[in-house]
N, C-alpha and C positions, 0 to 999 in steps of 0.2 A: 244379368250382367255375368259374363264368364269370369271365373277365378283368375287372378293375376298370377303369372308365372314368376315367382320371386326369385328363382335361380338366374334369371336373365336381367335382372335390374342391377344397374351400376349407379351408386350415388355420385352426384356431380359436385358436392360440397359438403361440409360438415353439417350445416343446417339441413340439407336434403337428406343426408344420411340419418339424422335424428328423426326427421319427419317419417321417413320410410320405416324406421324401427317402430315407431308409435302406430303407423298404419298397420303393420304386420301384427303387432300386439292386439290391436282392436279387431282385425279381420280374423286371425287364426286362433286367438286365445281369449277373445272377448274381454280384453283388459283396457280400461280407460286410462287417461293420463293420471288420474288420481290414484288408481291401483298401482300403476307403474311407480309412481313417486313414493307411494306407501311401501311398496316392496323394496325400494331402494333405501328405506329408513329415513326418508325426508319428511319434514313436518307438513309441507303442503306442495301442491303442484306448481305454484307460482315461480319457485326457484327453477324448476325444470323448464318452464316456458321462457324464463329470462335467459337461460343458457342456450336454448334453441334460438331465440331471437338474435343474441350476440354471437352465436357459434363458438361459445367458450365452455364447452363441457369439460370440467376438470379431469385430468387423466385418471385419477384414482376412482372416478365414478363411471368410467367407460364400461368396465366389465359388469358392475351391478346394473347399469342401464340396459345393456345388451342381454343379460341374463333375464331380467324382468320382461323384456320385449320378446325374447325367444329367437333373436336373429342378430348378426354381428355386422351390420351395415357401416357403423362407425369405424370399427377396426379395419374393415375392407377398404373404406375410403382412405384412411390414413396410410395404409400399405400401398394402395394403388397410386395415390398421389405422390408417393416417393418412387414410383417407377417399378414397383414389385408385383409379381403375380401372386394371387391368393388361391390356394386350394385347400380342401379338406385333407387331413392326414390320410394317405392311402392305407387301406386295410388288407388289400390283396383279394377282396371279395370279387367273385366272378361277375362280369358285366352281363346284364340282361339285354335282350334284343332292344327294349325301349331305351336303354342307356346309349346304345350305339346309334339308334335312330335319332335321339336328342342331340348327340354329338354331331351327326351329319347335319342336322337342321341348323345348329349353331354355326358350323363352318360355312354352310351355304349362305346363311344370313350375313356372315362377315364378308364373304366373297362378293355377294351382291352389293353391300354397302360400299365396299372398295370400288367396284365398277362405277356405281353412281357417283361416288365422290371424285374419282379421277376424270369423269366425264363432265364435271362441273355441276351435277344435279344433287349431290348429297351433302349433308350437314356433317362437319368434322366431328362434333360431339357424339352423334349417333354412330358414326363410322368407328371412332375409338372405342365406344362401348361394345359394339359388335365384335371387334377385333379382340378386346380384353376378354370377353366371354368365351370366345372360341379358343384362345390360348389357354385360359384357365381350365377349360374342359379337357383339352388335349393333355395338359400337364397332369391332371388328375388320373387320366387313363394311362399315361406313361407311368405314373407311380404305382397304379394298380397292377400293371403288367410286371413291373419290377418286383413287387411285393407278392405276386401270385404264388411264388415258390414256398413262401413262408407266411401264409395268411394268418391274421389275428383272429381271436375269438370275437364273435358278434354278440355283444351285450345289450343289444336293442338300442343302438345309437339313433340319433335324430336325423332321419332322412327326409324331413318334411319340407325343407326349403330348398 
């Protein structure tokens, strides 16, 4: 089974965001729900399961949860559900050929989804996800170009998702 491209996934709800975080933790960091809960300082995993079931993760636990999982789907969902774009802080790092190819692929996917949607063949949720991914990628490149005149030091940041 091919590896999932985590950059393209957009959570559709808080429960979905939490599930995606745990799947990422398991797939990329080999962390079970028990280990995530333990790393958050929780006595057991059942409280975490209860929060997932009810979609009621306390705000003070969002960062510890995402830190243990290694990805920020909950924060992304909360921002995008409020109509905001979410991008990593631009560093001014020069884009590689693969970065530009990935941008083009995302924009082509968004355009294709729009065509399908307006022809009556596409799903609104899939179309919105494709558009959101394309806009976020463009916004990141915009920030990188703006910052390129004063790039920041690369301290080995996390580029894996």
